[in-house]
N, C-alpha and C positions, 0 to 999 in steps of 0.2 A: 899328574899324567896317569899314575897308577890307578887312582880312584876313577878316573874317566874310563879307562879300559875295563876295570872291574865292573863298573856300572853298565857298560855296554854288553859285557859278557853275560851278566846276570839278567839284564833286560831281555836279551835274546833267548836265554833259557826260560824265562817266565813266559815269553810270547809263545814259544814252542810248546810249553807245558799246557797253556790254556787252549791252544789250538788242537792238542791231542785229545781233548775231551769233547769239545763242541764240534759236532759234525754238520749241523744245519743252523743257519741264522737268517731270520727274515730280513732284517735291515741290511745285512751284508750284500743282499741281492742288488742293492742300489749302486754298488761299486761298478756294476756292469750295465748301468742304465736299463735296468730290468723293469719292464712294465708288469704290473701286478696281474696275475691270472688266478684261477681257482686254487691251484696248488700253493701259490705264494700266500694267499689269504688264509688257507688252512694252516699253514705254518705259523703265520702271525697269531691266529687264534690259539693254536697249541701252546705257544710261548706264553701268551697272556694267561691261559688256563693253568699251566704248571706253576707260574709265579703266584697266582691267586690261591691255588690249592696248597702250595708249599707253605704259605704263611698263615693259613687258616685251618690246616689239618688238625682235627681234634687229637689224633694219635700223637702228633708231634708235641702238642701242648701238654698232654698227659705225661709224656716222657721227658719233658723239658727239664734240664738240669742247670743250664746257664742262667744266673740271676741277672746278667746284663743283657738288655734288649738288643744292643748293636752286635754283640758277639753272638748271641743266639741267632739273629737274623742272618749274619754272615755265614755261620756254620750250616744252617739249614739250607740256605741258597746254594752253597757249594755241593751239598749232598744231592739236592734236586737236580742241579745241572749235570753232575756226573751220572746220575741215574738215567736221565732222559736224553743227554747229549745234544741239547738244543739251547740256544740262548743268543742274546744280542750283546752290545758293547759292555753293558754293566756286568754280565756274567763272565765275559772275557777278563774284565778288570779284576773281579773277585778271585778267579782262578790264578791269574798272574800274581796277585798279592799273596795268595796262599803259597805259591812257589817261593817267593822272597821271604816269607815268614819261616819256611823250612830252611832256607839258606842261612838266615840269621841264627837259627837255633843250632845248626850244624857248625857254623863258623862264627862264634860269638865275638871274636876279636876283629872281624871284618863286617860288622853289622852295617846294613844299608837302610837308610830311612826312605820308605816309599809311601806314596799317598795317592788316593784316587782323586781325579779332577773331573769336573763336568763343564759343559758349555752352557751357561745361562743364556736365555733367549734363543736357545738352540736345542739340539738333541744329540748329545754324544758324551761318552765318558772314556777316559784313558788314564794311564798310570804314569806317575813321575817319580824318578829315582834321584836322590842326591840333591834336592833343591836346598839352597842356602836358607838357613833358619829364619833370618830377618828380612828375606826378600819379599817382594810384592807378588802375592799369588796370581794377580791379574796381569802381570807383565813377565813373560818368560825370559826376556832379555836381562832381568835382574836375578835370575835363578842361579847364575854361576856357570862356569865352564864345565863342571862335572855333572850338571843336571841332564838327565836323559829322559826322553819321552818314550814310553813303551805302550804301543797301541796294537794289541793282538788282533782286534777286530779288523783293522785295516792292513794287518801284516807288516807293520812298520816299527822300527826302532831307530831313533835319531837324536842328535843333540837338541836340547830344548831351544837353543837360539835359532834353530832352523824351522821353528813351528809354522811360520807364515808360508813356507814352501810346501810343507807336508800335511799339516793339520787341517782336517775337513769337518764340516758340520753336516749332520744327516737331517734331511727334511722329508716329511711324509705329507702327501696331499690326499687325504682319504676320499674326497669327492671325485677327484680325477683318477683315483686308483693309480697314482704315480708316486714314486719316491726317487730322490737323487741326492748327490753330495754337492756342497757349495763351499767356497773358500771362506775362511774366517773374515768377518768384516767388523766395522766399528760398533754394530749393535750387539755383538757377542761379547760375553764376559766370562773369563776363565775363573773358576772358583773351586776350592777344595771341597771334597765330600766329607762331611763331619763323621768322625769315628772310623772312616775307611782308610786307615793308615797303620803301618807296622807298630808304631809306638803305642797306639791305643789297643790294638788287638793282641799285642804281646803280653798285656797284663794278665791274660788268661793263664799264663805260666807262673804267675806269682803265688806265693804261699797264701797271701791274703785272699786272692780270688778263689783258690781251691777251698779255703775255709768257707767262703760265701756260698760256693756250690754245695758243700756238705750241709750248711745251714738250710739252704733252699730245699735240699732233699729231705732233711729232717722235718721241715714244715709240711711237706707232702705226706710223709709217712704218718705224722701225727694226725693229719686230717683224715687219711684213710683209716687210721685206727678208730677214730671217732665214728666214721660211717659204718664200719663193720661191727663195732660194739653196739651201736644203735640197732642194727639189724638183728644181732643176737638177742638183745632185750625184747625186740618185737616177736621173735620166734618163741622165746621162753614164756612170755606173758599171754600168748594166744590162748584164750579160754577154751577154744575148741580142742586145741592140742592137749590141754591139761585133763580133759575129760575122756580122751581117747584110750582105748585098750592098747596095751603095748604090742599086741599081736596084730593090731589093725594096720593095714598097708599105709594109710594116711599118716599114722603115727611114725612108722618107719621112715617115710619120706622126709618128714620134718626133723626127725632125730638125726638122719644122715646130714641134713643141711646144718644142723647145730654142730655136728662133729667137724664139718668142713669149715664152719665159722671159727671154731677153736683152733684149727690148724692154721688158718690164715692169720689169726691174731698172734700165734706163736711165731709165724714167719715174719710178721711185721716187727716183733720184738728182736728177732735175730738180725733183721735188716739194720736196726740201730747199732747193734754190736759190730756189724760188718764195717760200718763207717769208721768206728773207733779203731778197729784192727788194721785198716788200710790207710789211715790218715797220714802216714809217713811217706806214702807213694808220691813222687813228684810229677809224674807225667799227667798232663791235663786230659789227654785222650783215654788213658787207662782208667782214671777215676770216672770220667764221663761214661765210658762204656759199661763199667761195672755197676754204677748207680742206675743207669738206664735199664740194664738187664734185670736188675732187682725190681724196678718199677714195672717192667714188662711182665715179670712173673706175678707180681701183685695183681695186675689188672686181669691176667688170665685166671687167677684164682677168683677174683671178684666176679668176672663174667660167668664162671662156672657156678658160683654161689647163688647168683640171681637167676640162673637158668632152670626152668622146669620143663621137662619133656611133655609132649602132648598127652601121653599116658598118665604122667604124674598130675597134670592139671585136671585130667578127667577123674582121677581117683580122689584127689583132694576135694573137700567140700568147697562150694563156691565162695563162701564168706572167708575161708582161710586163704584161698588163692588171691582174692580181691585185696585182702588186708596186706598180704606180703607184697603184692604188686604196688599198692599205694606207698608202702614203705620204701620200696626200691625207687620209685619216681621221686619221692621226697628227698632221699639221700642223694640222688643224681642231681636234683635241683640245687641242693646245698653245696655239693661239690662244684658245680658249674659257677655258682655265685662266688664262692670263695676263690675259685681259680681266676675269675675275672678280677677280683680284688687283689690277688697276688700280682697279676700282670700289671695292674694299675700302679701298684707300689713300685714295681720294677721300672716302669716308664718314668715315674717321678725321680727315682734314683738316677736314671740315665740322664735326664734333663739337668739334674744338679751337677753331674760330673762334667757335662758339656759346658754349662754356663760358667763363664769366667768370673761372674760376680758372686757366685755361691761361696759361702764360707766353709772351711773344713769342719767347723764345729756343727754346722747344720747338717752336713753330709753324714757325719758320724751319728747324729741323732736319728736320722732316717734309717740308717743301716741297723741301728739298735732295735727298730721296730720288727725286723725280721728275726 
């Protein structure tokens, strides 16, 4: 009975928390039999855009510290939702789950297992608290008396055994520009959302995961070091630069860039030491913020290093500017290719973690690649 009441209380807290951030939802209009108009379609497009931009934003990829794809996507989506205050059922679920993760961290002796669910052959997501471990995910009647459904999107919290009374599926008919809610029927299947649960997401607080974050950061720092070192070599071996008079303005411009390059390389070496000095910090968000701030400074340095003012371009001889421009494009291409390779490896690791048939030895061997 105590667990049931606790789950109800936390579920209501999670619902209110999610609703406090999301001010507008396209699909939620269907709860009032709302016929789509221009404003509704604009809201739908806005949500689609912020999801797409959030997952493909180059700045986010450059600053990425999370080696796990699921944790990275979860954290990025939370940030985007809070920033724009719009979202549909999946964003509501993520925010509610974030609330429960915070509860579990604050009260470790009263941890609650919560997991995201979806309606297959339908279109809706919701959160479930306290489901029995060996129960059938597709049958809420087996989830136990303490199982609670938290559905912030529909503003409902109720015992899982009452799902037939309260749980609804969302249906959108684009050609008719109509959307509505329907009762759960035999064609609908309830299924868990892979990795969207407290047990999986809480691993970000483990010592092992923090080390993986630092390894991921080190890999980026080493890559950036290679890019900047190549740029320095290109500056120094420029035949035009070698023949310049030291009082020449072109010489002074390139000399200044060389000095900036040396400062950036020194900063990258300091960044490595920073990880070592702060490796005993236990807080996931502290480490993430510090490492991202360091990467942000590096990219600011890098942009300044590659930037030439219109006057500088005019002063520099055409062949010098062209050569440095080619170097920049080449290094950017290398960085993008390696970045794609890094993400591909992380996706492989994530699939190995999810797949129940994967062996622990194989998993360790892949991690060693990083």
